[in-house]
C-alpha positions in Angstrom: -5.0 25.6 2.6 -7.4 25.5 5.7 -8.3 23.1 8.1 -11.9 21.3 6.6 -14.6 20.7 9.2 -17.2 18.8 7.2 -17.8 17.2 4.0 -19.8 19.3 1.4 -23.2 17.5 0.2 -21.5 17.8 -3.5 -19.0 15.7 -2.4 -21.2 13.0 -0.2 -23.4 12.7 -3.3 -20.4 11.1 -5.3 -19.9 8.5 -3.0 -23.2 7.4 -2.5 -23.7 4.2 -3.7 -19.9 2.5 -2.8 -20.2 -1.5 -3.0 -19.7 -3.5 0.2 -21.0 -4.0 3.9 -19.3 -1.4 5.8 -18.6 -1.8 9.7 -18.8 1.0 12.3 -17.6 4.2 10.6 -15.5 2.6 8.2 -17.3 4.0 5.2 -17.2 7.6 6.4 -13.1 7.2 7.1 -12.6 5.9 3.1 -14.6 8.9 2.2 -12.4 11.3 4.2 -9.5 9.6 3.1 -10.1 9.7 -0.5 -10.8 13.3 0.1 -7.7 14.2 1.7 -5.7 12.4 -0.5 -7.1 14.7 -3.4 -7.1 18.1 -1.7 -4.3 18.4 0.7 -0.9 19.6 -0.5 2.3 18.5 0.4 3.6 14.9 1.4 0.6 13.0 1.7 1.4 10.4 4.6 -1.2 9.3 6.8 -0.3 11.4 9.3 0.0 14.4 7.5 -3.6 13.6 6.2 -5.1 13.8 9.9 -3.6 17.5 10.6 -6.3 18.6 8.3 -9.2 16.7 8.8 -11.6 17.0 11.9 -11.0 16.0 15.4 -12.8 12.8 15.0 -10.6 11.6 11.6 -7.5 10.5 13.2 -4.7 8.5 12.2 -5.3 6.0 14.1 -8.4 5.6 12.8 -7.5 5.8 9.2 -4.6 3.1 10.1 -7.6 1.0 11.0 -9.6 1.7 7.8 -6.4 -0.1 6.0 -5.9 -2.5 8.3 -9.7 -3.9 8.4 -9.6 -7.2 6.0 -13.2 -7.9 5.1 -12.9 -4.8 2.3 -11.2 -5.0 -0.8 -9.4 -2.2 -3.0 -10.4 -4.2 -6.2 -13.9 -4.2 -5.5 -14.0 0.0 -4.4 -11.6 0.8 -7.4 -13.8 -1.3 -10.4 -17.0 0.5 -8.7 -15.0 4.3 -9.0 -13.7 2.9 -12.7 -17.3 1.9 -13.9 -18.5 5.7 -12.5 -15.8 7.1 -14.1 -16.4 5.5 -17.4 -20.0 6.3 -17.4 -19.2 10.3 -17.4 -17.7 10.9 -20.6 -19.3 10.1 -24.1 -18.1 7.2 -25.7 -16.2 7.4 -29.2 -18.0 7.2 -32.6 -16.3 4.1 -33.7 -17.3 2.5 -30.3 -13.3 1.4 -29.7 -11.5 1.6 -26.3 -7.8 0.9 -25.4 -6.7 -1.4 -22.7 -3.1 -1.0 -21.5 -1.0 -1.9 -18.7 2.5 -1.1 -17.3 4.9 -1.3 -13.8 6.0 1.2 -12.4 7.6 1.9 -8.5 7.5 4.2 -5.7 11.0 4.9 -4.3 11.6 3.7 -0.3 14.2 4.3 1.9 13.1 1.9 5.0 14.6 -1.2 5.1 11.9 -2.9 7.6 8.7 -2.9 5.0 9.0 -6.9 3.9 7.2 -5.4 0.3 10.6 -3.1 -0.7 12.8 -4.7 -3.1 16.1 -4.0 -5.0 15.2 -4.3 -9.0 15.5 -2.7 -12.2 13.4 -2.5 -15.2 16.5 -3.4 -18.0 19.9 -4.8 -17.9 20.9 -1.2 -18.8 18.6 0.6 -16.1 19.6 2.0 -12.8 19.1 0.0 -9.5 16.0 0.9 -7.4 14.8 0.5 -4.0 11.0 0.3 -3.8 7.7 -1.0 -4.1 6.6 -1.9 -7.7 3.3 -2.1 -8.7 0.7 -2.6 -12.0 -1.4 -0.2 -13.5 -4.1 -0.8 -16.1 -5.8 1.8 -18.0 -8.6 2.3 -20.6 -8.4 5.3 -23.0 -10.1 7.1 -26.1 -9.7 10.3 -27.5 -8.3 12.5 -24.6 -9.7 10.3 -21.9 -7.7 8.0 -19.8 -9.1 5.9 -16.9 -7.3 3.8 -14.5 -9.3 0.4 -13.8 -7.3 -1.6 -11.7 -4.1 -1.6 -9.4 -1.9 -4.3 -7.7 1.3 -4.7 -6.2 4.3 -6.7 -7.2 5.4 -8.8 -4.5 9.3 -9.6 -4.0 10.1 -13.0 -5.3 10.5 -14.1 -2.1 7.0 -13.4 -0.7 4.6 -16.7 -0.4 2.1 -15.1 -2.6 4.0 -14.0 -5.2 3.2 -13.9 -8.7 4.8 -12.9 -11.9 3.8 -9.2 -13.8 2.8 -10.6 -16.8 0.3 -13.2 -14.7 -0.9 -10.1 -12.6 -1.6 -8.2 -15.9 -3.4 -11.3 -17.3 -5.9 -11.7 -14.2 -6.6 -7.9 -14.3 -7.7 -8.4 -18.4 -9.5 -11.4 -17.5 -11.7 -9.8 -15.0 -11.9 -6.4 -16.7 -15.5 -5.8 -17.6 -15.8 -3.1 -21.0 -18.6 -0.6 -20.7 -22.3 -1.6 -22.6 -21.2 0.3 -25.5 -17.9 -0.8 -26.4 -17.6 -2.8 -29.2 -13.8 -3.1 -30.1 -11.0 -3.9 -27.5 -7.6 -3.0 -28.4 -5.0 -4.1 -25.9 -1.5 -2.3 -26.1 1.9 -3.2 -24.6 5.6 -2.8 -24.3 8.1 -5.3 -24.7 7.6 -6.6 -21.4 4.4 -7.9 -21.8 4.3 -9.1 -25.4 4.1 -12.8 -24.2 2.4 -15.4 -26.1 0.3 -16.1 -23.0 -0.8 -12.4 -22.7 -1.8 -12.6 -26.9 -3.3 -15.8 -25.8 -5.6 -14.6 -23.1 -6.9 -11.7 -25.8 -7.6 -14.4 -28.6 -9.4 -16.4 -25.5 -11.8 -13.1 -24.5 -12.2 -12.7 -28.1 -13.5 -16.2 -28.8 -15.7 -15.9 -25.6 -17.1 -12.2 -26.0 -20.0 -12.9 -28.4 -20.6 -9.1 -28.5 -17.2 -7.5 -28.7 -14.0 -7.5 -30.5 -10.7 -7.9 -28.9 -7.5 -7.4 -30.6 -4.0 -6.7 -29.6 -1.0 -4.4 -30.5 2.4 -5.0 -28.8 6.2 -4.4 -29.0 8.0 -7.3 -29.3 11.7 -8.3 -28.8 13.8 -9.1 -31.8 14.5 -12.7 -30.3 11.2 -14.2 -31.1 10.6 -16.9 -33.7 8.5 -17.7 -36.9 6.4 -21.1 -36.9 9.3 -22.3 -39.2 12.1 -21.7 -36.4 13.4 -18.2 -37.9 14.5 -15.5 -36.0 12.3 -12.3 -36.4 15.6 -9.9 -36.3 17.3 -12.3 -39.3 14.2 -11.3 -41.3 14.3 -7.6 -40.2 18.5 -7.6 -41.2 17.1 -9.1 -44.9 14.7 -6.3 -45.4 14.8 -4.7 -48.8 15.5 -0.9 -47.4 13.6 0.4 -50.7 10.6 -1.3 -49.0 10.4 1.3 -46.0 7.6 3.9 -46.5 7.9 7.4 -44.7 4.9 8.7 -43.0 4.4 10.5 -40.4 2.1 10.2 -36.7 0.2 13.1 -35.2 0.9 13.5 -31.6 -1.5 12.0 -29.1 -2.9 15.7 -27.6 -1.5 17.9 -29.9 -2.6 17.5 -33.6 -0.2 20.0 -34.8 3.2 18.4 -34.0 4.0 15.2 -35.5 7.1 12.7 -36.0 8.3 11.0 -39.0 9.0 7.6 -39.1 9.9 4.9 -41.8 7.6 1.9 -42.0 7.4 -2.0 -43.3 4.7 -4.3 -42.7 5.0 -8.2 -43.3 2.5 -11.1 -42.7 4.4 -13.7 -40.4 3.4 -16.5 -39.0 5.2 -16.9 -35.5 5.7 -19.6 -32.9 2.6 -20.6 -30.5 0.5 -17.2 -31.9 -0.2 -18.0 -35.5 -0.5 -15.6 -38.7 -0.3 -11.9 -37.4 1.1 -8.9 -38.5 4.6 -7.6 -37.9 5.7 -4.2 -38.5 9.3 -2.9 -38.4 9.8 0.6 -37.9 12.6 3.6 -37.4 13.2 7.3 -37.3 16.1 7.2 -40.0 15.9 5.1 -43.5 19.5 4.1 -43.3 19.3 3.4 -39.3 20.4 -0.7 -38.6 18.9 -3.7 -36.9 19.8 -2.1 -33.7 17.6 1.0 -33.9 14.5 -0.9 -35.2 11.5 -1.7 -33.3 9.1 -4.5 -33.9 5.6 -4.2 -33.4 3.0 -6.8 -33.8 -0.9 -7.2 -33.9 -4.1 -9.5 -35.2 -5.8 -6.4 -36.3 -7.2 -7.5 -39.8 -6.4 -5.1 -42.9 -4.5 -2.6 -41.2 -1.7 0.0 -42.4 1.4 0.3 -40.6 1.1 3.6 -39.9 -2.5 2.8 -38.3 -0.8 0.2 -36.2 2.0 3.0 -34.7 -1.0 5.5 -34.0 -2.7 2.8 -32.2 0.5 1.9 -30.2 1.0 5.4 -29.4 -2.0 5.9 -27.3 0.0 3.8 -24.5 1.4 6.6 -23.8 -1.5 7.7 -21.5 -0.7 5.1 -19.1 2.7 7.0 -18.3 0.9 10.4 -18.3 -1.4 8.7 -15.4 2.3 8.0 -13.4 3.3 11.1 -13.2 -0.3 12.6 -12.3 -0.4 9.8 -9.7 3.2 10.4 -8.2 3.5 14.0 -8.2 -0.2 15.3 -8.1 -2.1 12.6 -5.8 1.2 11.1 -3.5 1.2 7.7 -4.8 3.6 5.5 -2.2 3.6 8.6 0.5 1.5 6.6 2.9 3.5 4.8 5.5 2.0 1.8 6.0 3.7 -1.6 6.4 3.7 -5.1 7.8 1.4 -6.6 5.5 0.6 -6.6 1.9 -3.0 -6.1 1.9 -2.8 -2.6 3.8 0.0 -1.3 1.8 -2.2 -2.2 -1.2 -5.0 -0.3 0.1 -2.9 2.7 1.5 -1.5 3.3 -2.1 -4.4 2.4 -4.1 -6.1 5.5 -2.2 -4.2 7.6 -4.8 -5.5 5.6 -7.5 -9.4 6.1 -5.9 -8.5 9.9 -5.7 -7.8 10.2 -9.2 -11.0 8.6 -10.2 -12.7 10.4 -7.9 -11.3 14.0 -9.2 -12.2 12.7 -12.8 -16.1 12.3 -11.3 -16.2 15.7 -9.6 -14.5 17.9 -11.9 -15.8 16.4 -15.5 -17.3 19.5 -16.3 -14.0 20.5 -17.0 -12.7 18.0 -19.4 -14.1 18.7 -23.0 -13.6 16.5 -25.4 -10.7 16.8 -27.9 -8.7 19.5 -25.5 -5.9 18.3 -23.3 -6.3 18.2 -19.3 -4.2 17.3 -16.7 -5.2 16.2 -13.0 -2.9 19.2 -11.8 -5.7 21.1 -13.5 -8.9 19.4 -11.9 -6.9 19.2 -8.5 -6.5 23.4 -8.4 -10.1 24.0 -9.3 -11.5 21.4 -7.2 -9.3 22.8 -4.2 -10.9 26.2 -4.8 -14.4 24.9 -4.8 -13.9 23.0 -1.5 -11.9 26.0 0.3 -14.9 28.4 -0.8 -17.5 26.2 0.4 -15.6 25.7 3.8 -15.0 29.4 4.3 -19.2 29.6 3.9 -20.1 27.1 6.0 -17.7 28.7 8.7 -18.9 32.2 8.3 -22.8 30.5 8.4 -22.0 28.8 11.5 -20.5 32.1 13.0 -23.3 34.5 12.1 -25.7 31.8 13.3 -24.0 31.4 16.9 -23.9 35.2 16.9 -27.3 35.2 16.5 -28.2 32.9 19.0 -26.3 35.0 21.3 -28.2 38.1 20.6 -31.3 36.2 21.3 -30.3 35.0 24.7 -28.9 38.6 25.6 -31.9 39.9 24.9 -34.3 37.5 26.7 -32.1 37.7 29.5 -32.2 41.4 29.5 
């Protein structure tokens, strides 16, 4: 890696059209912050990013950018997401999958008001860090983040529950013009009746597209007549389960075997839906049986499980953001808005890489952000070397001319 002195033209073109009324040189600083977050190796703190930048891109200037309250991460992220979606061809069936999930970044300092001690479940380990929620859309082999928000501690004055943030993201999401069917995916943490009602509401209000959902649900749900779903699952006939296999999401040669059974049920607060009972062995008991609910019409259990496994794309995004783009490395504290912008730069860098290296993502083939990042870094370093050599040749030529004139 070498010190960078300027933004190449092919990079500046990508940033053309960013919305917002930018003051002073904040737009230039934002471009440099995203660019450096993408290309700088190692720990991506604000201080480390400034070491690889030109002399006028200093640490305090980057901190002033995150401190500025007149611009929001949501506006810039929405624009980048729309640009990234437009770079890739739509699927033949015009169906996209909207999925959300929460995660966290580990922190050791206790002076940050946003750091909290928590865990994902009763049997999960405790962690100390900052929690956030990310939403993404996917189709075929494409996965694109579209929304990002911090989950504030319960003691914070602006605290909102994770499901409430998810509903806000879902309500504000604008699908691409070519989409005709949107399927919302979520695990048990997002399988609330309010979330499903939000999907149904969008389906009623949207006269162009159809909105459906596929959620994993807990066994504690009740039907309209007061029965627990777990009691229904325990009394199901074992002969009703059918063995089937599901292809791997990114490798069709690999597949997993499941025993599935579907049943039409009327759930409390939700109405008529299809519930899928799934397990990996036919003789497994209730404890190892997973439940999925969907309002998709005329679908088989195998199709529901195939759709739900697309939720794995957001787990891949989490890994790429934390390992490749330094999500959570920035040491910005004091206010939630500043911290959200500093952490959101990693998500903007992810979208920036998708736009800059869209030619490396071929339809039907697997890819990773690490591969795109490596190719992008090679192009930038090569361009920087040519630029530096050109300046040296130009300066040497000017020196020769001055010497010849003086002599």
